[in-house]
C-alpha positions in Angstrom: 0.2 0.3 0.2 1.9 3.2 -1.6 0.3 6.9 -0.4 0.9 10.0 -2.1 1.1 13.5 0.2 -1.0 16.0 -1.1 0.4 17.9 1.5 2.1 20.8 -0.7 5.6 22.1 0.9 6.7 25.9 1.5 8.3 27.9 -1.0 11.7 29.2 0.5 11.0 32.9 1.6 14.5 33.8 0.3 16.8 32.5 -2.4 19.5 34.2 -3.8 19.5 33.1 -7.8 23.4 34.7 -8.1 24.8 33.1 -5.3 26.4 37.2 -4.1 24.7 37.4 -0.9 26.7 33.6 0.3 30.2 35.3 -1.8 29.9 38.1 0.6 29.4 36.8 3.6 31.8 34.4 2.8 34.6 37.1 2.2 33.2 39.1 5.4 33.7 35.9 7.5 37.2 35.5 5.8 38.2 38.9 6.8 36.9 38.1 10.5 38.9 35.0 10.5 42.1 37.0 9.0 41.9 39.5 11.6 40.3 36.7 15.2 44.2 34.7 13.9 45.6 38.5 13.3 44.8 38.8 17.3 46.1 35.4 18.1 49.5 35.8 16.7 49.7 38.9 19.0 48.4 37.6 22.0 50.8 34.3 21.9 54.1 36.9 20.6 53.2 39.0 23.5 53.1 35.9 26.2 55.7 34.4 24.0 58.9 37.3 24.1 58.4 38.0 27.9 61.1 37.4 30.4 60.5 36.8 33.8 63.9 38.5 34.9 62.9 42.4 33.5 64.5 45.3 34.5 63.3 48.1 36.0 61.9 50.7 34.4 62.4 54.1 36.0 60.1 56.8 36.1 61.4 60.1 35.3 61.1 62.9 37.7 60.8 60.2 41.0 63.0 60.6 43.5 64.7 57.6 45.3 63.2 54.8 43.4 64.2 51.9 43.6 64.7 48.7 42.0 62.7 45.6 42.2 65.5 43.3 43.2 65.7 45.7 46.9 61.8 44.5 47.5 62.2 40.9 47.0 62.8 39.9 50.6 61.4 43.1 52.5 58.8 42.8 55.4 55.2 42.6 54.4 53.5 45.2 55.3 51.2 44.9 59.3 47.5 45.2 59.1 45.8 48.3 59.9 45.8 48.5 64.2 48.9 46.2 64.5 52.5 46.7 65.1 55.8 45.2 63.6 57.8 43.5 66.2 60.5 45.9 66.8 58.6 48.9 66.0 57.6 51.0 68.9 54.3 52.6 67.3 52.2 53.6 70.1 52.0 56.3 71.9 53.9 57.1 75.2 52.1 56.0 78.6 50.4 59.6 80.2 51.6 59.9 83.6 48.8 60.5 86.5 48.4 62.8 89.3 48.9 59.9 91.4 52.0 58.4 90.3 53.5 61.9 89.9 54.1 62.7 93.8 
């Protein structure tokens, strides 16, 4: 038993008979692809070309600049409200009248 379908398939809404739209999109795709590839090459060359021991950058017009290698073994800053060992940052104790006599 063979059935034949009587339903008609809808016609396409847009048909580009000349193929110009496809050529434009393909050209635009190539352009975007080349730009993306150039960005990837720039990022990779930037990562490959970096030095792990880069020299210190000096800023002209600044006083008492130290190169970064002098800060390698420097102590970490203290948290606010705490004192570092060896540093007395508290104010001298106020004397009361009872102890002054």
